[in-house]
N, C-alpha and C positions, 0 to 999 in steps of 0.2 A: 921881336916875342912871340909866339902863337896866342891868338886871343878866341873868346868862344863867343860868336857877336849876332844877333838879330840885324836883319839890315834891310832899307823898303821895303820895313813891313807897313801896308795899310791897314790905316782904321781910320773910322769915321771920326767926326766932331764927339760924339757920345761914348767912343770908348769900341765900340766894335768892331771885332778885325773879321765879320763871317758872319751871314747871314744866316736864316734859319732853316730848316728842313732842304740838305743837300742830297744834289742826284743827281741823275747824267743830265740833266736838264741844267742841271744849277748847281755845276759844282763848285762854288765858294753859296754856296745856300740862294734864298730868292733876295733878290736885288745885290747879291754881295760883288756883282758888276761894279756896279758903281763907286767901288773903294779905290776902285785902282785905273779909272779915269783918268788918271793923272801918269799913268805909268804908256797905256795903248798909244799917244799919238808921239813916244818920241823917240829918237833914230835907232836905238840901242831893241829897242821892243819889236821893230816893222824888219829890223835886219832878222831877227830871231824867228819870223816870220817866212824871211827867203823874201822880203821885199825893202825898198831904199823911199828915198823921202823923205825923213819924220825930222818931230823937230831937233833942236840942238842946243834946245835952253838950259834954261836952271835941272826942271827934272830931268830928262835927259843925262845931265853930270850929277847926279843925285843917282842915279839910275846904277851910270857906268860906275860909279866909287863902289858899289853896294858889290859889284865881281868882281872888285880890287883885292888883291891878293888870298882869294881864297881855294883850301887846300878839298874839302871833303863838304859835304851836307849834311843834315838830319833833316826829317819829314816824317809826319804822321801820315798811317796809313789813310788818312781822307784824302791826305793833300796827294798821294799817289795815284787814288781813284778811288769811284763809288763802291770796291766791290768788296761785302762782308761775311765774315765767317771764314770756310778752310777755303782754302783756294781751290777751284775747282778746276783748272787745266791753267796752261803759262799763257793763255790771250791776251790778259789786260797788260797792257806793255804800256800804262801812264798815259796822259792828257795832250802827250805834247808830240805825239809822233815818232819816226824812228831816230832822229837826232834833238833827244833833248836838250834845253838848255845850260845844262849844270858841265857837263863838258870836265868831270871829277865820279869820283866815289860818291855815292848816296846812300846813307843808313836810313830802310825807311823800318819806323817801329809798328810792330804788329804783334800779335798773339798768333799768327800761325806762320807756322817755317813756310818755305819757299826757296829755292834755286836762286843764287845770282843772278842777275839779264844785264849781259855786258846791250849797248846799243851805240848807236855811232857815235861819232866825238868825240869819245874818251868816256861816259856815260856809263857808268857802271850802278846797278843798286844792288843793293844788300838788304836782307831785310833779318830787321833782328828781330827774336823772340823774350831776350833778355832783361828787358825792360829799357831805360835812361842813363843809367850810368854804365852800363854793358856799350849804348850806341854812341856816346862822348867816347868811351877810350877809345872806340874801335876807331873813331872818326879821327881824334887827333893821332893816332899813329900813320892811320892812312891820307893825312895831310901834310906829312913828313916835314912839318916846320911855321906851314905858313897857319892862315886862320880857320875853324868849322866853324860854319854858318850855321844857326835855325832859321833852317825858313818855315817851320806852319808846321801844321795847324794852330790856332790858338790854344789848344790842350796843349800842346806839346810846349811852345813859348811857357804856359803856365808855368808848368813844371820845370823847368831848367831855371825860370825864374825864383818862384819859391825851392829851390833847392842851394839857390847861390852859385850857379854854375856858368851864370852869363855875366861877361864883360863889357861888354858896350851894345847899345840897344840905340838901332836910326827906327824911328818911325817917321811914315808920309800920314801927315794927318787932313783926310781927304775932306773938301766941304761936304759932307752929306750925313743927314742924319738917318740915319737906319731902325731904331726901336725894337730894336729885339735882334736877337742870334747869342753871336759870339761874345762875349767881353773881356776884354783881353787883362783887366782890370781890377775887376769884381774882387776884393776881399783880400786883394794884392796890397801890401802897402810898402811900394818903390822907397820913402825915405828911409824907413827901415833895415829893407835890403841892403844899407850905402849904396844909391844911386841918386844922380844930379845932373840937371842940364846944365849940354856940355859950347851945346849949339845951338842956332834955330838960321831956317835956311828959306828963304819965302821964293818958293817954284811957282809958276806961270800955272798949274793946276792943284796942287800941294802947297802943307807947310814942312818943313823938314823937322824932325826935333828928335837932338842926338845927347843919349845921357850914358855917360859911365858914369863905372863905381869911384865912391872918393878914395 
């Protein structure tokens, strides 16, 4: 059965999913890259960069699992890039180069219309201006029975959590204290939303916590 899920989303011990003051030099916010140190050494990440020789331990297994059975993604505009306001042109094509790691349709939430952007490897970015419900409806249709993965950022995850639209959550809890930035759970009661912890896996550089709707 198709699910809407968050997978391998990195957060700090104190609950931050991104650092403050995102810009071109700090796409994940100041110190935000520290949240993803568990992912960078893995074999799956190295292969995304056209390299080899990455680690093949538990963290790599968790990363690989996060990509299984995904038929479409949803991203916030900040995840796509640092451009603000109306699109001046189509020159910005994301952080990932010509062949992004998604290899599926990706629906980007934005207030400003833009024509779809087809990339190498099967990724096409669709820019959705009608809100989170419309993006989810389009993503479900595009996924063709597979799962829809909510990729982030924090604001997008919070909106879908608050709307009760997420079935499963996999957090990669990094041993980092950010102290500031975008907190994933501030003001959100996961217990009231029906979530319960279902699995915890200790990786080499992160603890992987899985939650499901009861």
